[in-house]
N, C-alpha and C positions, 0 to 999 in steps of 0.2 A: 444533543452530542453529550456522548459519554467520555470522559478520558480516564486513560488508564496508563499505569507502572506495565512496563515490559516482563514482568512477571506472570509465569504463566498464571498463577492464582489467580491474579488481578484480572489478567484478562479473562479468564471463566467467570469470574466472577459478574464482571461486567457484560460478557454475553447474557448472562440466567439474566438480569435486571431486563434486558431486552428481549428474551424468549417468553420468560412471563409476562409479557406485558401483553393487553388484550388485545386483541388479532387485528383489529379493527384500528388500535394506537398504536402497533407495532411497526418501528420505521422496516422498510422492503429491503434496503439497500445499507451494508458498513463497508467504510473504508478506514482499511488498516493500516498501521504506519510503516509494517514493513512486509512482506511477504509471507517471512516467519510465524508473526501474530493472527495474517488471515490463515494461514493453514491450521492454527491452533483454534482460530473461530471456527473452520469449517468440520474440524474433531465437536466441539461443544453442539454446534448446532446440530450432527449428527448424534452425537450423543443422546439429546431429548428427543429424537421422535420425525426432527424437522427435516429440510431437505434444501441443498443449494442446489440450483438459482432459486428453485418454486418457492420458498420462502423466503430466501435471504439470498440478494444479490451479495456478492463478496468482490471487493478489489484490493489488492496489495500494493506494496510501494518496492523498487529494489529489481524487480526481474529477475529473483535469484532461484536455482531449481530447488524444488522441495523434497525430502523423503519422505513425504506421505501418498505421492503421486499425485496432487491434486491439478486439476488444472485452473488455476487461479487467474483472473484477470489480473494485468499489474499494469503500474506504470514505469515506464524503462529510463533510468536515470543519465543512461551513457557514461559512465567513470571515465572510461578513457577516453572520453572525449573532452572532459572537466579536467582528468591531469594534462591530458594536452595543450589545454588553452590553459590551465596555470601556471604550468611550464614555458609556454612562451610569454606571458605576462612575466613573470621574476627574471626570465633569460634579459626582458628588455630592460628591469629594472637594473638587475645588474651589469646590462651595457650603458647604463648613463641615461636612459630614454625616462623623461621626470612624466613624458605624458602618460605612462603606461601605468601610475599610482590613480588613475583618474579614469580607466579605460572602464567602458561599459559594453559587457557582451552577455548575449540572450543566448544560453542553450534552450534549449526548446527540450523538454521532455515527453514519452510517447507512450500513448496508452495503447496495452494491447490487452484485446480482448479475449478471452477464451470462455471455457464452458461455466464460469462461478458468476454468469450476470446472463439476467432477464429483465424482460419488462413487468414489471407488477401486476397482480392478478387486479382483475377491474371488480 
């Protein structure tokens, strides 16, 4: 695992570390903390003569459109559902419902598979 900041330069340096690994040691997939970072990673991969998803599968987070037009697989976090659930709990608290303080609610993210993932080469 390589951790990176959200700065474009840090992302590029991190991707270069992966790209420069011998092909047998190179990971087959990258999970980015956001769709924007995944799009930037895609650009770096292509700039170095590699292809998505043939050489690297990419998955982002957030399901946001990207200006580069890449069809990035992503994890949809359902922000409207998160917001309405948060409002519901807040309203319960404001109405004096003390059980709302310990409410446990599971919101399931959704993996949306697009053109940025493929099975690893054998």
